[in-house]
mmCIF file of the N, C-alpha and C atoms, coordinates in Angstrom:
data_MODEL
# 
_entry.id   MODEL 
# 
loop_
_atom_site.group_PDB 
_atom_site.id 
_atom_site.type_symbol 
_atom_site.label_atom_id 
_atom_site.label_alt_id 
_atom_site.label_comp_id 
_atom_site.label_asym_id 
_atom_site.label_entity_id 
_atom_site.label_seq_id 
_atom_site.pdbx_PDB_ins_code 
_atom_site.Cartn_x 
_atom_site.Cartn_y 
_atom_site.Cartn_z 
_atom_site.occupancy 
_atom_site.B_iso_or_equiv 
_atom_site.pdbx_formal_charge 
_atom_site.auth_seq_id 
_atom_site.auth_comp_id 
_atom_site.auth_asym_id 
_atom_site.auth_atom_id 
_atom_site.pdbx_PDB_model_num 
ATOM 1   N N  . MET A 1 1  ? -15.140 -15.140 -17.282 1.00 0.00 ? 1  MET A N  1 
ATOM 2   C CA . MET A 1 1  ? -15.358 -15.051 -15.862 1.00 0.00 ? 1  MET A CA 1 
ATOM 3   C C  . MET A 1 1  ? -16.404 -13.973 -15.588 1.00 0.00 ? 1  MET A C  1 
ATOM 4   N N  . GLU A 1 2  ? -17.230 -14.235 -14.669 1.00 0.00 ? 2  GLU A N  1 
ATOM 5   C CA . GLU A 1 2  ? -18.388 -13.385 -14.420 1.00 0.00 ? 2  GLU A CA 1 
ATOM 6   C C  . GLU A 1 2  ? -18.022 -11.978 -13.964 1.00 0.00 ? 2  GLU A C  1 
ATOM 7   N N  . LYS A 1 3  ? -17.119 -11.847 -13.006 1.00 0.00 ? 3  LYS A N  1 
ATOM 8   C CA . LYS A 1 3  ? -16.819 -10.535 -12.417 1.00 0.00 ? 3  LYS A CA 1 
ATOM 9   C C  . LYS A 1 3  ? -15.551 -9.893  -12.959 1.00 0.00 ? 3  LYS A C  1 
ATOM 10  N N  . GLU A 1 4  ? -14.790 -10.618 -13.774 1.00 0.00 ? 4  GLU A N  1 
ATOM 11  C CA . GLU A 1 4  ? -13.552 -10.072 -14.347 1.00 0.00 ? 4  GLU A CA 1 
ATOM 12  C C  . GLU A 1 4  ? -12.590 -9.554  -13.273 1.00 0.00 ? 4  GLU A C  1 
ATOM 13  N N  . VAL A 1 5  ? -12.421 -10.308 -12.200 1.00 0.00 ? 5  VAL A N  1 
ATOM 14  C CA . VAL A 1 5  ? -11.538 -9.924  -11.110 1.00 0.00 ? 5  VAL A CA 1 
ATOM 15  C C  . VAL A 1 5  ? -10.176 -10.586 -11.299 1.00 0.00 ? 5  VAL A C  1 
ATOM 16  N N  . GLY A 1 6  ? -9.112  -9.786  -11.218 1.00 0.00 ? 6  GLY A N  1 
ATOM 17  C CA . GLY A 1 6  ? -7.770  -10.301 -11.389 1.00 0.00 ? 6  GLY A CA 1 
ATOM 18  C C  . GLY A 1 6  ? -7.272  -11.047 -10.168 1.00 0.00 ? 6  GLY A C  1 
ATOM 19  N N  . ILE A 1 7  ? -6.318  -11.949 -10.401 1.00 0.00 ? 7  ILE A N  1 
ATOM 20  C CA . ILE A 1 7  ? -5.700  -12.714 -9.323  1.00 0.00 ? 7  ILE A CA 1 
ATOM 21  C C  . ILE A 1 7  ? -4.185  -12.680 -9.482  1.00 0.00 ? 7  ILE A C  1 
ATOM 22  N N  . VAL A 1 8  ? -3.476  -13.077 -8.434  1.00 0.00 ? 8  VAL A N  1 
ATOM 23  C CA . VAL A 1 8  ? -2.034  -13.259 -8.473  1.00 0.00 ? 8  VAL A CA 1 
ATOM 24  C C  . VAL A 1 8  ? -1.772  -14.724 -8.172  1.00 0.00 ? 8  VAL A C  1 
ATOM 25  N N  . VAL A 1 9  ? -0.967  -15.372 -9.009  1.00 0.00 ? 9  VAL A N  1 
ATOM 26  C CA . VAL A 1 9  ? -0.667  -16.788 -8.854  1.00 0.00 ? 9  VAL A CA 1 
ATOM 27  C C  . VAL A 1 9  ? 0.587   -16.949 -8.000  1.00 0.00 ? 9  VAL A C  1 
ATOM 28  N N  . SER A 1 10 ? 0.533   -17.915 -7.097  1.00 0.00 ? 10 SER A N  1 
ATOM 29  C CA . SER A 1 10 ? 1.651   -18.196 -6.198  1.00 0.00 ? 10 SER A CA 1 
ATOM 30  C C  . SER A 1 10 ? 1.919   -19.690 -6.174  1.00 0.00 ? 10 SER A C  1 
ATOM 31  N N  . SER A 1 11 ? 3.159   -20.060 -5.848  1.00 0.00 ? 11 SER A N  1 
ATOM 32  C CA . SER A 1 11 ? 3.481   -21.484 -5.742  1.00 0.00 ? 11 SER A CA 1 
ATOM 33  C C  . SER A 1 11 ? 3.027   -22.054 -4.403  1.00 0.00 ? 11 SER A C  1 
ATOM 34  N N  . ASP A 1 12 ? 2.781   -21.197 -3.413  1.00 0.00 ? 12 ASP A N  1 
ATOM 35  C CA . ASP A 1 12 ? 2.391   -21.640 -2.071  1.00 0.00 ? 12 ASP A CA 1 
ATOM 36  C C  . ASP A 1 12 ? 3.353   -22.700 -1.546  1.00 0.00 ? 12 ASP A C  1 
ATOM 37  N N  . ALA A 1 13 ? 4.628   -22.492 -1.801  1.00 0.00 ? 13 ALA A N  1 
ATOM 38  C CA . ALA A 1 13 ? 5.650   -23.470 -1.434  1.00 0.00 ? 13 ALA A CA 1 
ATOM 39  C C  . ALA A 1 13 ? 5.822   -23.581 0.084   1.00 0.00 ? 13 ALA A C  1 
ATOM 40  N N  . HIS A 1 14 ? 5.934   -24.798 0.535   1.00 0.00 ? 14 HIS A N  1 
ATOM 41  C CA . HIS A 1 14 ? 6.193   -25.067 1.946   1.00 0.00 ? 14 HIS A CA 1 
ATOM 42  C C  . HIS A 1 14 ? 7.571   -25.688 2.136   1.00 0.00 ? 14 HIS A C  1 
ATOM 43  N N  . ILE A 1 15 ? 8.322   -25.779 1.043   1.00 0.00 ? 15 ILE A N  1 
ATOM 44  C CA . ILE A 1 15 ? 9.689   -26.279 1.068   1.00 0.00 ? 15 ILE A CA 1 
ATOM 45  C C  . ILE A 1 15 ? 10.438  -25.593 -0.074  1.00 0.00 ? 15 ILE A C  1 
ATOM 46  N N  . SER A 1 16 ? 11.691  -25.313 0.123   1.00 0.00 ? 16 SER A N  1 
ATOM 47  C CA . SER A 1 16 ? 12.449  -24.508 -0.833  1.00 0.00 ? 16 SER A CA 1 
ATOM 48  C C  . SER A 1 16 ? 12.459  -25.088 -2.248  1.00 0.00 ? 16 SER A C  1 
ATOM 49  N N  . PHE A 1 17 ? 12.369  -26.396 -2.376  1.00 0.00 ? 17 PHE A N  1 
ATOM 50  C CA . PHE A 1 17 ? 12.409  -27.015 -3.697  1.00 0.00 ? 17 PHE A CA 1 
ATOM 51  C C  . PHE A 1 17 ? 11.190  -26.671 -4.549  1.00 0.00 ? 17 PHE A C  1 
ATOM 52  N N  . ASP A 1 18 ? 10.110  -26.239 -3.920  1.00 0.00 ? 18 ASP A N  1 
ATOM 53  C CA . ASP A 1 18 ? 8.879   -25.916 -4.645  1.00 0.00 ? 18 ASP A CA 1 
ATOM 54  C C  . ASP A 1 18 ? 8.716   -24.426 -4.943  1.00 0.00 ? 18 ASP A C  1 
ATOM 55  N N  . LEU A 1 19 ? 9.662   -23.593 -4.516  1.00 0.00 ? 19 LEU A N  1 
ATOM 56  C CA . LEU A 1 19 ? 9.568   -22.166 -4.821  1.00 0.00 ? 19 LEU A CA 1 
ATOM 57  C C  . LEU A 1 19 ? 9.518   -21.958 -6.331  1.00 0.00 ? 19 LEU A C  1 
ATOM 58  N N  . GLY A 1 20 ? 8.559   -21.201 -6.779  1.00 0.00 ? 20 GLY A N  1 
ATOM 59  C CA . GLY A 1 20 ? 8.447   -20.914 -8.205  1.00 0.00 ? 20 GLY A CA 1 
ATOM 60  C C  . GLY A 1 20 ? 7.819   -22.021 -9.029  1.00 0.00 ? 20 GLY A C  1 
ATOM 61  N N  . ASN A 1 21 ? 7.371   -23.085 -8.399  1.00 0.00 ? 21 ASN A N  1 
ATOM 62  C CA . ASN A 1 21 ? 6.709   -24.169 -9.129  1.00 0.00 ? 21 ASN A CA 1 
ATOM 63  C C  . ASN A 1 21 ? 5.202   -23.877 -9.145  1.00 0.00 ? 21 ASN A C  1 
ATOM 64  N N  . TYR A 1 22 ? 4.726   -23.392 -10.269 1.00 0.00 ? 22 TYR A N  1 
ATOM 65  C CA . TYR A 1 22 ? 3.335   -22.976 -10.404 1.00 0.00 ? 22 TYR A CA 1 
ATOM 66  C C  . TYR A 1 22 ? 2.472   -24.026 -11.092 1.00 0.00 ? 22 TYR A C  1 
ATOM 67  N N  . ASP A 1 23 ? 3.015   -25.226 -11.316 1.00 0.00 ? 23 ASP A N  1 
ATOM 68  C CA . ASP A 1 23 ? 2.300   -26.257 -12.073 1.00 0.00 ? 23 ASP A CA 1 
ATOM 69  C C  . ASP A 1 23 ? 0.910   -26.543 -11.516 1.00 0.00 ? 23 ASP A C  1 
ATOM 70  N N  . SER A 1 24 ? 0.796   -26.693 -10.220 1.00 0.00 ? 24 SER A N  1 
ATOM 71  C CA . SER A 1 24 ? -0.495  -27.023 -9.611  1.00 0.00 ? 24 SER A CA 1 
ATOM 72  C C  . SER A 1 24 ? -1.498  -25.889 -9.801  1.00 0.00 ? 24 SER A C  1 
ATOM 73  N N  . ALA A 1 25 ? -1.076  -24.676 -9.492  1.00 0.00 ? 25 ALA A N  1 
ATOM 74  C CA . ALA A 1 25 ? -1.981  -23.519 -9.619  1.00 0.00 ? 25 ALA A CA 1 
ATOM 75  C C  . ALA A 1 25 ? -2.388  -23.299 -11.072 1.00 0.00 ? 25 ALA A C  1 
ATOM 76  N N  . LEU A 1 26 ? -1.436  -23.369 -11.983 1.00 0.00 ? 26 LEU A N  1 
ATOM 77  C CA . LEU A 1 26 ? -1.757  -23.146 -13.389 1.00 0.00 ? 26 LEU A CA 1 
ATOM 78  C C  . LEU A 1 26 ? -2.633  -24.261 -13.944 1.00 0.00 ? 26 LEU A C  1 
ATOM 79  N N  . GLY A 1 27 ? -2.427  -25.481 -13.450 1.00 0.00 ? 27 GLY A N  1 
ATOM 80  C CA . GLY A 1 27 ? -3.270  -26.599 -13.863 1.00 0.00 ? 27 GLY A CA 1 
ATOM 81  C C  . GLY A 1 27 ? -4.717  -26.386 -13.464 1.00 0.00 ? 27 GLY A C  1 
ATOM 82  N N  . MET A 1 28 ? -4.926  -25.916 -12.231 1.00 0.00 ? 28 MET A N  1 
ATOM 83  C CA . MET A 1 28 ? -6.293  -25.651 -11.775 1.00 0.00 ? 28 MET A CA 1 
ATOM 84  C C  . MET A 1 28 ? -6.940  -24.532 -12.602 1.00 0.00 ? 28 MET A C  1 
ATOM 85  N N  . LEU A 1 29 ? -6.169  -23.490 -12.903 1.00 0.00 ? 29 LEU A N  1 
ATOM 86  C CA . LEU A 1 29 ? -6.704  -22.382 -13.693 1.00 0.00 ? 29 LEU A CA 1 
ATOM 87  C C  . LEU A 1 29 ? -7.052  -22.838 -15.108 1.00 0.00 ? 29 LEU A C  1 
ATOM 88  N N  . LYS A 1 30 ? -6.235  -23.720 -15.668 1.00 0.00 ? 30 LYS A N  1 
ATOM 89  C CA . LYS A 1 30 ? -6.503  -24.245 -17.010 1.00 0.00 ? 30 LYS A CA 1 
ATOM 90  C C  . LYS A 1 30 ? -7.780  -25.082 -17.004 1.00 0.00 ? 30 LYS A C  1 
ATOM 91  N N  . GLU A 1 31 ? -7.990  -25.878 -15.957 1.00 0.00 ? 31 GLU A N  1 
ATOM 92  C CA . GLU A 1 31 ? -9.189  -26.715 -15.842 1.00 0.00 ? 31 GLU A CA 1 
ATOM 93  C C  . GLU A 1 31 ? -10.474 -25.905 -15.918 1.00 0.00 ? 31 GLU A C  1 
ATOM 94  N N  . ILE A 1 32 ? -10.455 -24.708 -15.351 1.00 0.00 ? 32 ILE A N  1 
ATOM 95  C CA . ILE A 1 32 ? -11.668 -23.880 -15.340 1.00 0.00 ? 32 ILE A CA 1 
ATOM 96  C C  . ILE A 1 32 ? -11.639 -22.813 -16.436 1.00 0.00 ? 32 ILE A C  1 
ATOM 97  N N  . SER A 1 33 ? -10.670 -22.924 -17.343 1.00 0.00 ? 33 SER A N  1 
ATOM 98  C CA . SER A 1 33 ? -10.530 -21.969 -18.460 1.00 0.00 ? 33 SER A CA 1 
ATOM 99  C C  . SER A 1 33 ? -10.438 -20.530 -17.969 1.00 0.00 ? 33 SER A C  1 
ATOM 100 N N  . PHE A 1 34 ? -9.648  -20.316 -16.915 1.00 0.00 ? 34 PHE A N  1 
ATOM 101 C CA . PHE A 1 34 ? -9.477  -18.975 -16.358 1.00 0.00 ? 34 PHE A CA 1 
ATOM 102 C C  . PHE A 1 34 ? -8.720  -18.112 -17.369 1.00 0.00 ? 34 PHE A C  1 
ATOM 103 N N  . PRO A 1 35 ? -9.214  -16.910 -17.676 1.00 0.00 ? 35 PRO A N  1 
ATOM 104 C CA . PRO A 1 35 ? -8.558  -16.052 -18.678 1.00 0.00 ? 35 PRO A CA 1 
ATOM 105 C C  . PRO A 1 35 ? -7.167  -15.583 -18.224 1.00 0.00 ? 35 PRO A C  1 
ATOM 106 N N  . GLU A 1 36 ? -6.189  -15.770 -19.085 1.00 0.00 ? 36 GLU A N  1 
ATOM 107 C CA . GLU A 1 36 ? -4.817  -15.364 -18.775 1.00 0.00 ? 36 GLU A CA 1 
ATOM 108 C C  . GLU A 1 36 ? -4.734  -13.868 -18.487 1.00 0.00 ? 36 GLU A C  1 
ATOM 109 N N  . LYS A 1 37 ? -5.569  -13.069 -19.155 1.00 0.00 ? 37 LYS A N  1 
ATOM 110 C CA . LYS A 1 37 ? -5.519  -11.615 -18.955 1.00 0.00 ? 37 LYS A CA 1 
ATOM 111 C C  . LYS A 1 37 ? -5.840  -11.213 -17.518 1.00 0.00 ? 37 LYS A C  1 
ATOM 112 N N  . LEU A 1 38 ? -6.480  -12.106 -16.757 1.00 0.00 ? 38 LEU A N  1 
ATOM 113 C CA . LEU A 1 38 ? -6.834  -11.798 -15.369 1.00 0.00 ? 38 LEU A CA 1 
ATOM 114 C C  . LEU A 1 38 ? -5.789  -12.287 -14.370 1.00 0.00 ? 38 LEU A C  1 
ATOM 115 N N  . ILE A 1 39 ? -4.677  -12.836 -14.857 1.00 0.00 ? 39 ILE A N  1 
ATOM 116 C CA . ILE A 1 39 ? -3.570  -13.230 -13.977 1.00 0.00 ? 39 ILE A CA 1 
ATOM 117 C C  . ILE A 1 39 ? -2.613  -12.038 -13.937 1.00 0.00 ? 39 ILE A C  1 
ATOM 118 N N  . MET A 1 40 ? -2.651  -11.309 -12.849 1.00 0.00 ? 40 MET A N  1 
ATOM 119 C CA . MET A 1 40 ? -1.942  -10.038 -12.764 1.00 0.00 ? 40 MET A CA 1 
ATOM 120 C C  . MET A 1 40 ? -0.417  -10.193 -12.785 1.00 0.00 ? 40 MET A C  1 
ATOM 121 N N  . ASN A 1 41 ? 0.095   -11.352 -12.413 1.00 0.00 ? 41 ASN A N  1 
ATOM 122 C CA . ASN A 1 41 ? 1.548   -11.543 -12.439 1.00 0.00 ? 41 ASN A CA 1 
ATOM 123 C C  . ASN A 1 41 ? 1.955   -12.533 -13.538 1.00 0.00 ? 41 ASN A C  1 
ATOM 124 N N  . ARG A 1 42 ? 1.240   -12.498 -14.665 1.00 0.00 ? 42 ARG A N  1 
ATOM 125 C CA . ARG A 1 42 ? 1.570   -13.395 -15.779 1.00 0.00 ? 42 ARG A CA 1 
ATOM 126 C C  . ARG A 1 42 ? 2.901   -13.012 -16.423 1.00 0.00 ? 42 ARG A C  1 
ATOM 127 N N  . ASN A 1 43 ? 3.272   -11.756 -16.296 1.00 0.00 ? 43 ASN A N  1 
ATOM 128 C CA . ASN A 1 43 ? 4.592   -11.276 -16.730 1.00 0.00 ? 43 ASN A CA 1 
ATOM 129 C C  . ASN A 1 43 ? 4.862   -9.946  -16.029 1.00 0.00 ? 43 ASN A C  1 
ATOM 130 N N  . LEU A 1 44 ? 6.087   -9.476  -16.119 1.00 0.00 ? 44 LEU A N  1 
ATOM 131 C CA . LEU A 1 44 ? 6.476   -8.271  -15.391 1.00 0.00 ? 44 LEU A CA 1 
ATOM 132 C C  . LEU A 1 44 ? 5.671   -7.051  -15.827 1.00 0.00 ? 44 LEU A C  1 
ATOM 133 N N  . ALA A 1 45 ? 5.451   -6.894  -17.119 1.00 0.00 ? 45 ALA A N  1 
ATOM 134 C CA . ALA A 1 45 ? 4.711   -5.729  -17.604 1.00 0.00 ? 45 ALA A CA 1 
ATOM 135 C C  . ALA A 1 45 ? 3.282   -5.706  -17.056 1.00 0.00 ? 45 ALA A C  1 
ATOM 136 N N  . ALA A 1 46 ? 2.623   -6.851  -17.044 1.00 0.00 ? 46 ALA A N  1 
ATOM 137 C CA . ALA A 1 46 ? 1.248   -6.927  -16.519 1.00 0.00 ? 46 ALA A CA 1 
ATOM 138 C C  . ALA A 1 46 ? 1.222   -6.611  -15.027 1.00 0.00 ? 46 ALA A C  1 
ATOM 139 N N  . PHE A 1 47 ? 2.202   -7.113  -14.288 1.00 0.00 ? 47 PHE A N  1 
ATOM 140 C CA . PHE A 1 47 ? 2.254   -6.854  -12.845 1.00 0.00 ? 47 PHE A CA 1 
ATOM 141 C C  . PHE A 1 47 ? 2.517   -5.374  -12.562 1.00 0.00 ? 47 PHE A C  1 
ATOM 142 N N  . GLU A 1 48 ? 3.447   -4.779  -13.293 1.00 0.00 ? 48 GLU A N  1 
ATOM 143 C CA . GLU A 1 48 ? 3.743   -3.354  -13.096 1.00 0.00 ? 48 GLU A CA 1 
ATOM 144 C C  . GLU A 1 48 ? 2.517   -2.494  -13.420 1.00 0.00 ? 48 GLU A C  1 
ATOM 145 N N  . GLU A 1 49 ? 1.773   -2.851  -14.476 1.00 0.00 ? 49 GLU A N  1 
ATOM 146 C CA . GLU A 1 49 ? 0.565   -2.102  -14.814 1.00 0.00 ? 49 GLU A CA 1 
ATOM 147 C C  . GLU A 1 49 ? -0.473  -2.228  -13.705 1.00 0.00 ? 49 GLU A C  1 
ATOM 148 N N  . PHE A 1 50 ? -0.678  -3.447  -13.206 1.00 0.00 ? 50 PHE A N  1 
ATOM 149 C CA . PHE A 1 50 ? -1.617  -3.681  -12.111 1.00 0.00 ? 50 PHE A CA 1 
ATOM 150 C C  . PHE A 1 50 ? -1.244  -2.847  -10.889 1.00 0.00 ? 50 PHE A C  1 
ATOM 151 N N  . MET A 1 51 ? 0.024   -2.839  -10.517 1.00 0.00 ? 51 MET A N  1 
ATOM 152 C CA . MET A 1 51 ? 0.468   -2.098  -9.339  1.00 0.00 ? 51 MET A CA 1 
ATOM 153 C C  . MET A 1 51 ? 0.340   -0.589  -9.535  1.00 0.00 ? 51 MET A C  1 
ATOM 154 N N  . SER A 1 52 ? 0.450   -0.118  -10.755 1.00 0.00 ? 52 SER A N  1 
ATOM 155 C CA . SER A 1 52 ? 0.394   1.328   -10.993 1.00 0.00 ? 52 SER A CA 1 
ATOM 156 C C  . SER A 1 52 ? -1.028  1.876   -10.951 1.00 0.00 ? 52 SER A C  1 
ATOM 157 N N  . VAL A 1 53 ? -2.026  1.047   -11.202 1.00 0.00 ? 53 VAL A N  1 
ATOM 158 C CA . VAL A 1 53 ? -3.397  1.568   -11.246 1.00 0.00 ? 53 VAL A CA 1 
ATOM 159 C C  . VAL A 1 53 ? -4.247  1.173   -10.050 1.00 0.00 ? 53 VAL A C  1 
ATOM 160 N N  . ARG A 1 54 ? -3.785  0.246   -9.242  1.00 0.00 ? 54 ARG A N  1 
ATOM 161 C CA . ARG A 1 54 ? -4.609  -0.198  -8.113  1.00 0.00 ? 54 ARG A CA 1 
ATOM 162 C C  . ARG A 1 54 ? -4.617  0.857   -7.014  1.00 0.00 ? 54 ARG A C  1 
ATOM 163 N N  . LYS A 1 55 ? -5.683  0.882   -6.245  1.00 0.00 ? 55 LYS A N  1 
ATOM 164 C CA . LYS A 1 55 ? -5.784  1.789   -5.114  1.00 0.00 ? 55 LYS A CA 1 
ATOM 165 C C  . LYS A 1 55 ? -5.238  1.081   -3.879  1.00 0.00 ? 55 LYS A C  1 
ATOM 166 N N  . PRO A 1 56 ? -4.452  1.777   -3.064  1.00 0.00 ? 56 PRO A N  1 
ATOM 167 C CA . PRO A 1 56 ? -3.937  1.142   -1.845  1.00 0.00 ? 56 PRO A CA 1 
ATOM 168 C C  . PRO A 1 56 ? -5.077  0.749   -0.903  1.00 0.00 ? 56 PRO A C  1 
ATOM 169 N N  . LEU A 1 57 ? -4.948  -0.400  -0.269  1.00 0.00 ? 57 LEU A N  1 
ATOM 170 C CA . LEU A 1 57 ? -5.942  -0.831  0.701   1.00 0.00 ? 57 LEU A CA 1 
ATOM 171 C C  . LEU A 1 57 ? -5.804  -0.059  2.004   1.00 0.00 ? 57 LEU A C  1 
ATOM 172 N N  . PHE A 1 58 ? -4.586  0.304   2.338   1.00 0.00 ? 58 PHE A N  1 
ATOM 173 C CA . PHE A 1 58 ? -4.313  1.064   3.545   1.00 0.00 ? 58 PHE A CA 1 
ATOM 174 C C  . PHE A 1 58 ? -2.942  1.691   3.393   1.00 0.00 ? 58 PHE A C  1 
ATOM 175 N N  . GLN A 1 59 ? -2.647  2.624   4.275   1.00 0.00 ? 59 GLN A N  1 
ATOM 176 C CA . GLN A 1 59 ? -1.353  3.312   4.241   1.00 0.00 ? 59 GLN A CA 1 
ATOM 177 C C  . GLN A 1 59 ? -0.606  2.997   5.534   1.00 0.00 ? 59 GLN A C  1 
ATOM 178 N N  . TRP A 1 60 ? 0.639   2.610   5.400   1.00 0.00 ? 60 TRP A N  1 
ATOM 179 C CA . TRP A 1 60 ? 1.476   2.354   6.578   1.00 0.00 ? 60 TRP A CA 1 
ATOM 180 C C  . TRP A 1 60 ? 1.951   3.665   7.165   1.00 0.00 ? 60 TRP A C  1 
ATOM 181 N N  . LYS A 1 61 ? 1.963   3.759   8.481   1.00 0.00 ? 61 LYS A N  1 
ATOM 182 C CA . LYS A 1 61 ? 2.531   4.928   9.157   1.00 0.00 ? 61 LYS A CA 1 
ATOM 183 C C  . LYS A 1 61 ? 3.508   4.404   10.203  1.00 0.00 ? 61 LYS A C  1 
ATOM 184 N N  . MET A 1 62 ? 4.738   4.811   10.080  1.00 0.00 ? 62 MET A N  1 
ATOM 185 C CA . MET A 1 62 ? 5.791   4.390   11.000  1.00 0.00 ? 62 MET A CA 1 
ATOM 186 C C  . MET A 1 62 ? 6.097   5.519   11.981  1.00 0.00 ? 62 MET A C  1 
ATOM 187 N N  . GLY A 1 63 ? 5.314   5.626   13.009  1.00 0.00 ? 63 GLY A N  1 
ATOM 188 C CA . GLY A 1 63 ? 5.566   6.664   14.018  1.00 0.00 ? 63 GLY A CA 1 
ATOM 189 C C  . GLY A 1 63 ? 5.248   8.044   13.494  1.00 0.00 ? 63 GLY A C  1 
ATOM 190 N N  . ASP A 1 64 ? 5.347   9.010   14.377  1.00 0.00 ? 64 ASP A N  1 
ATOM 191 C CA . ASP A 1 64 ? 5.061   10.403  13.980  1.00 0.00 ? 64 ASP A CA 1 
ATOM 192 C C  . ASP A 1 64 ? 6.296   11.231  13.921  1.00 0.00 ? 64 ASP A C  1 
# 
């Protein structure tokens, strides 16, 4: 991949029966030979590492 940018895969379920069904997303990624190392939620360890090193986009503030 040109930019080596990581992604997070989702089932994009619109009905409860499809929750966790990643077949469509993984099929598309396989078609384009997307590198597994760039799927940030490929397993728990990879996701935890991604979350530990990423910079927050913004900070929530709940009142003063």
